[in-house]
N, C-alpha and C positions, 0 to 999 in steps of 0.2 A: 504494500500500500504506500502511496505517496503522502507527504505531509507538508504543511504550510504554516508559516508564521502569520497569524491573523492580527491585523492592525487597523487602526482607524484611518480613513481617508481624509486627511486635513485639507485636501485640495478642493473639496466640494465648496462651491461658491456660496457665501453668506450662510453657512451652516451655524447652528447653535453651538455653544460651548457650555457644558454642564459643570456645576460646582460640586462641592463635597457632599457626601451623604450625611445628613444631620444626626447628631446624638449617638454616634458610634465611632470607634476607632476604625477608620477606613482601611488600614493595613490588614485588618482581619478578613477582608474580602479576598485578599491575595493569598493569605496563609491562615485559613479558618481554624480556630481552636475547636476542640471537641464540643459538640452541642452548641455551636456558635449561633446558628440561625434559629429564630423563633417565629411562629406564625404572626403575621402582622403586615403593616405597610411602612416602608421607609419613605423618607422625603428628601428632596434635594432642590436646589435653586438653579436657575439658568444664570450662569456667570455672564455670558454675552449672548444676547438674544439673536435669533436667526431662524433659518428653516430647520424643521425637524429632520433628523436622519435616523435610519433604522439601527445604526450601530455607533455608539459613542463610548469614549473612556472618560469617566467623570472624576473630577477633583484631583487632590494631591496624590492619591493612590491609584489613579487610572482604573477605576472600577468599571467593568463592562456593563453598559446599559443597552438592552435590546428592545426593539419594538415588538408588539404582538405578532406582526407579520414575520419578523425574523425568528422569534421564539417558536411559532407554529411550524415553521419550515423544518425544524429539527425534531419534531415529534416522530416517534418510532425508533429513535436511537436508544440503545440500552441505557446510556448515561442519563438520558432525559426521562425515560418512561418508568424505569424501575425505582420504587421508593427507596430512599436512603442510599442512593447511588452517588455518582460522582459530580453531577452538575445540578445545581439547585437554582430555580428562578424564583425570586421574591418580588412582589409588586412594589413599584416605587412611584410616589406622587411627585410630579414636577410642579413646584410651587409657582404661583403667579404667572401661569402660562396655560392658554387654552390649547390642548393637544388634540390631534386627529385620531390617535389610537392609544392604547395602554402601553406602559413601559415596565420593564423588569430588570432588576439587577441579576447578572449571571455570576453565580458563585461557583468557582471551579475548585473542587476539593482534591482532585488527582494531581500529584506531582511525580514526574518520571525523570529519572537520571538517564538520559539517552543521548547526550551529546557525543557525536563521533569526533573525539578530540584529535585523531590523526588527520582528519579531513577539514576540520574547522580551524579558524584563526581567532584567537581570543586572548583576553587578559584577565587574570584573577586578582582578587584582593590578597595582599601579602599580610603576614602575621604582624609586621610592624607598620601597617598602614597608618598614616598620620590622622586620618579622619574616621575610618571605620575598621579598626583592628578586629572588632567582633565579627566581621564578614570574611575573615581569612579563609581561603579555600573556595569561596563562592566566586562566580564569574562576575567581573566588573563590566565587560563589554565584549561584543563579538564583532570582528571585522569580516568574518564569514562564518555563518552558522550552518552546520550540517548535522542532521539527526540520524541516528542509527535505528532503522525501522525494526531490526531484530530485537531491540530492547523495549519496544513500545507495547507489544502485545496487541490486544484488540481495542485499545482506547481510541476514541474519535476526537475527544476534547481534553486537553490537559495543560498544565503549566510545567515549565522546565524546572526541575529540582536544581537548586543553587543559582537560579536566575528567574525568579518568580514573575517578573514583568512580562515574560514571553509566553503568549498563549499560542499553543500549537494545535492545529486541527487536521483531520484527515481529508483526503480528496472527496469523500462522501459529504462531509460538512460543507466544504467549499462548493460542491455541485449544488447542494440544496439551497444555500444562501444566494448563489448566483441565479438559479432558476426562479427563486421567489422575487427577484428584482430588488434585493436588499441594497439600500443606499448607505454609504458611509464606511464601507469595509474594503480592505485590500488584502491580498494574499501573496506572500513572498515564498517561493519554493525553498525548502530546507533539505532538499534531496541531493545537493552537490552539483546541480546542473546550472546554478547561477550563484552569484555572490550576494549573500543576504547579510546586511549589516544591521545590528540592533544597538 
């Protein structure tokens, strides 16, 4: 199976920019602690007003926000449909904005250590890093990211372990989102056939 780095398309003209999710540590959406999510509705503000898009990264922790159209296109995937599995959608209210459809936070619980270090070019945090010594051993940046599909298993949506800002999706997820006409998302190959910088 082929895999892609999923990122927001910031080139969409006059798109909105979403702010932080209120009353919660937004980093928990990237690395959720056990029993993090509770039934309910989260809220966030529009930082810069503009056109709605189906996929955005909100606030300081870049929390994925999907429209109902984008969410519905993923129905049928095991990560989505099976209870207590690896991707959770929680409703989010967009304050002071009349929206055309419902929106959801996408909380991705799966983290996979699957970087093909022989084919990737990257830099890691050092033990004596002046700013983040606590991140020693984690990836700081990729100058070319390549994933080893043999270490992914059957996952369709996951975060890279030791580089949680990267959301990786399968070709099936890409196909579904493109077929649904989802606006605001781009896919960069992490299969070694192009240079993907993060």
